[in-house]
VOMISE-499627 format. One line per field, with one value per residue (C-alpha): residue number from 0; residue in one letter; x, y, z. Coordinates in steps of 0.02 Angstrom, whole numbers, padded with zeros to 5 digits, always signed. Each point is the difference from the previous one (the first is absolute). Layout:
i: [NUM	...]
aa: [a	...]
c1: [X	...]
c2: [Y	...]
c3: [Z	...]
//
This chain:
i: [0	1	2	3	4	5	6	7	8	9	10	11	12	13	14	15	16	17	18	19	20	21	22	23	24	25	26	27	28	29	30	31	32	33	34	35	36	37	38	39	40	41	42	43	44	45	46	47	48	49	50	51	52	53	54	55	56	57	58	59	60	61	62	63	64	65	66	67	68	69	70	71	72	73	74	75	76	77	78	79	80	81	82	83	84	85	86	87	88	89	90	91	92	93	94	95	96	97	98	99	100	101	102	103	104	105	106	107	108	109	110	111	112	113	114	115	116	117	118	119	120	121	122	123	124	125	126	127	128	129	130	131	132	133	134	135	136	137	138	139	140	141	142	143	144	145	146	147	148	149	150	151	152	153	154	155	156	157	158	159	160	161	162	163	164	165	166	167	168	169	170	171	172	173	174	175	176	177	178	179	180	181	182	183	184	185	186	187	188	189	190	191	192	193	194	195	196	197	198	199	200	201	202	203	204	205	206	207	208	209	210	211]
aa: [m	s	d	s	s	p	s	s	a	g	l	a	e	v	w	t	a	w	l	r	a	l	d	e	a	g	f	p	a	t	a	n	v	r	p	p	a	s	a	e	e	v	r	a	a	e	a	v	f	g	a	p	f	p	a	d	l	a	a	l	y	l	l	a	d	g	q	l	n	d	h	p	r	a	p	g	p	r	p	e	v	a	t	s	i	f	p	a	t	y	r	f	v	p	l	d	e	a	v	v	q	y	r	g	w	l	d	v	i	e	d	g	d	d	d	h	i	t	v	r	e	g	d	p	v	r	a	r	y	w	d	p	g	w	w	p	l	a	v	n	g	g	g	n	a	l	v	v	d	t	v	p	e	p	g	g	v	r	g	q	v	v	v	a	g	p	d	e	d	e	r	r	r	v	a	t	g	v	a	d	y	l	h	r	l	l	a	e	p	a	p	v	c	e	d	t	g	d	d	a	p	d	h	r	f	w	d	v	r	h	l	r]
c1: [+00697	-00141	-00060	-00172	-00079	-00185	-00063	-00037	-00173	+00000	+00092	-00095	-00147	+00043	+00077	-00137	-00102	+00108	+00001	-00204	+00004	+00102	-00127	-00145	+00071	+00019	+00165	+00032	+00126	-00043	+00029	+00172	+00083	+00102	-00026	+00083	+00201	+00026	+00110	+00127	-00005	-00005	+00154	+00078	+00007	+00034	+00167	+00040	-00061	+00107	-00122	-00191	-00139	-00110	-00131	-00143	+00104	+00025	-00173	-00052	+00108	-00096	-00148	+00049	+00162	+00015	-00118	-00007	+00113	-00101	+00098	-00041	+00176	+00030	+00049	-00138	-00165	-00102	-00180	-00133	-00034	+00183	-00006	+00116	-00021	+00077	+00008	+00031	+00110	+00094	-00025	-00010	+00166	-00004	+00137	+00114	-00021	+00045	+00149	+00072	-00046	+00101	+00127	+00028	-00024	+00143	+00117	-00020	+00004	+00177	-00002	-00153	+00014	-00095	+00052	-00138	-00148	-00099	-00134	-00183	+00036	-00061	+00011	+00110	+00088	+00167	+00059	+00072	-00023	-00013	+00027	+00033	-00161	-00117	-00100	-00113	-00174	-00067	+00093	-00045	+00068	+00119	+00086	-00053	-00064	-00123	+00118	-00013	+00138	+00078	+00117	-00103	+00084	-00025	-00200	-00042	-00058	+00079	-00108	-00067	-00027	+00113	-00002	+00170	+00084	+00080	-00137	-00026	+00130	-00116	+00000	-00186	-00066	-00205	-00053	+00087	-00029	-00094	-00167	+00002	+00036	-00148	-00099	+00043	-00055	-00158	-00020	+00019	-00151	-00044	+00103	-00051	+00080	+00110	+00013	+00150	-00035	+00027	+00155	-00067	-00170	+00001	+00075	-00122	+00103	-00027	+00092	+00034	+00141	+00032	+00038	+00138]
c2: [+00900	+00087	+00179	+00071	+00072	+00036	+00121	+00175	-00029	-00132	+00112	+00150	-00096	-00082	+00158	+00098	-00126	-00005	+00209	-00037	-00118	+00100	+00165	-00100	-00063	+00170	+00019	+00150	-00094	+00076	+00191	-00068	-00073	+00160	-00006	-00115	-00004	+00020	-00106	+00098	+00001	-00188	+00001	+00113	-00113	-00146	+00076	+00008	-00167	-00068	-00120	+00007	-00003	-00146	+00031	+00009	+00121	+00128	-00016	+00027	+00194	+00024	+00004	+00089	+00057	-00045	+00086	+00164	+00043	-00057	+00060	+00175	+00055	-00055	+00122	+00003	-00017	-00116	-00062	+00040	-00141	-00133	-00181	-00119	-00097	-00152	-00083	+00092	+00161	-00066	+00153	-00031	+00131	+00104	-00025	+00133	-00062	-00191	+00073	+00073	-00157	-00115	+00099	+00015	-00207	-00026	+00129	-00133	-00157	+00012	+00021	-00118	-00146	-00154	-00121	+00005	+00036	-00176	-00039	-00078	-00206	-00011	+00177	+00022	+00169	+00051	-00005	+00184	+00159	+00110	-00064	+00122	-00117	+00071	+00140	+00082	+00007	+00055	+00046	+00019	+00147	-00123	-00032	-00172	-00022	-00103	-00033	-00073	-00137	-00001	-00129	-00146	-00168	-00146	-00050	+00192	+00137	+00139	+00163	-00105	+00099	-00029	+00088	+00083	+00117	+00052	-00076	-00168	-00126	-00126	+00023	-00076	+00021	+00057	-00005	-00064	+00187	+00189	-00092	-00144	+00119	+00082	-00144	-00080	+00165	+00010	-00178	+00044	+00073	+00160	+00098	+00085	+00158	-00042	+00121	+00129	+00084	+00186	+00035	-00018	+00062	+00013	-00170	-00148	-00134	-00182	-00181	-00160	-00047	-00170	+00083	+00129]
c3: [+07822	-00090	-00004	+00060	-00129	-00004	-00125	+00040	-00008	+00116	+00129	-00024	+00039	+00166	+00018	+00017	+00068	+00170	-00006	-00010	+00116	+00123	-00014	+00030	+00178	+00047	-00059	-00118	-00118	-00162	+00086	+00065	-00163	-00131	-00164	-00121	-00053	-00181	-00105	+00018	+00168	+00028	-00128	+00117	+00158	-00103	-00063	+00184	+00050	-00151	-00083	-00054	+00135	-00011	-00098	+00143	+00099	-00154	-00037	+00172	+00006	-00176	+00132	+00115	+00063	+00189	+00108	+00104	+00158	+00136	+00150	+00081	-00024	-00169	-00146	-00150	-00012	+00115	+00017	+00130	+00046	-00026	+00006	-00093	-00152	+00050	+00184	+00168	-00037	-00163	-00123	-00185	-00029	-00167	-00121	+00056	+00197	-00068	-00096	+00174	+00090	-00120	+00000	+00196	-00026	-00101	+00115	+00129	-00074	+00019	+00190	+00027	+00100	-00078	+00131	+00095	-00148	-00008	-00148	+00048	-00031	-00200	-00062	-00138	+00058	+00003	+00199	-00007	+00094	-00162	-00188	-00166	-00074	+00141	-00056	+00143	-00033	+00158	+00172	+00179	+00124	+00070	-00151	-00041	-00174	-00117	-00132	-00198	-00022	-00166	+00057	+00086	+00045	-00105	-00013	+00036	-00119	-00062	+00077	+00160	+00153	+00144	+00163	+00060	+00112	+00171	+00099	-00091	+00016	-00088	-00199	-00057	-00161	-00009	-00165	-00170	-00071	+00014	-00073	+00115	+00135	-00031	-00024	+00159	+00086	-00069	+00036	+00163	+00123	-00003	+00070	+00174	+00091	+00134	+00142	-00002	+00144	+00018	-00101	-00183	+00017	-00189	-00043	-00036	+00042	-00051	-00020	-00071	+00100	-00090	-00168	+00076]
//
């Protein structure tokens, strides 16, 4: 089992390139991200997690502590025009919110039923409803998450990005790490705004379905 460990400079480069790609496609990503977390805030979150974050996850928080709230009724600052940093409605959650999400998932692990959980063929992921070794990187409005998996099955990579949640019975790996995930997003055609109807006039929605 290996660990994803790009340099901070490499992560910064692909992160900046991804924000620029979204901006240039008409999705105001740069205006939606929050300022960087401090090293102390990252360490505090790692203490809750009980282990150091994979290098690229820690480096990402030192570049941006999640994104602004994009829900009209959510507390806190909201951008003039909201968009997601990750596909569909997956919102890159700040550390303090991620800690709340993580603790909430820990509370339901004992009551969770793993019997209905499957794993996509060939993906080195535990068939678990939730696992203490998974950290919520981004969440959608339905409680589903893109998690950073630090306890992969044999052949996996510590830090790989996995889809989990109550609406996602099939666990699947979408990238070998945060940096790899950003590279995969960049390799896709430029995102196109998808119609959200009248319910979200100030939200620009885009998607890459096979990466979430």
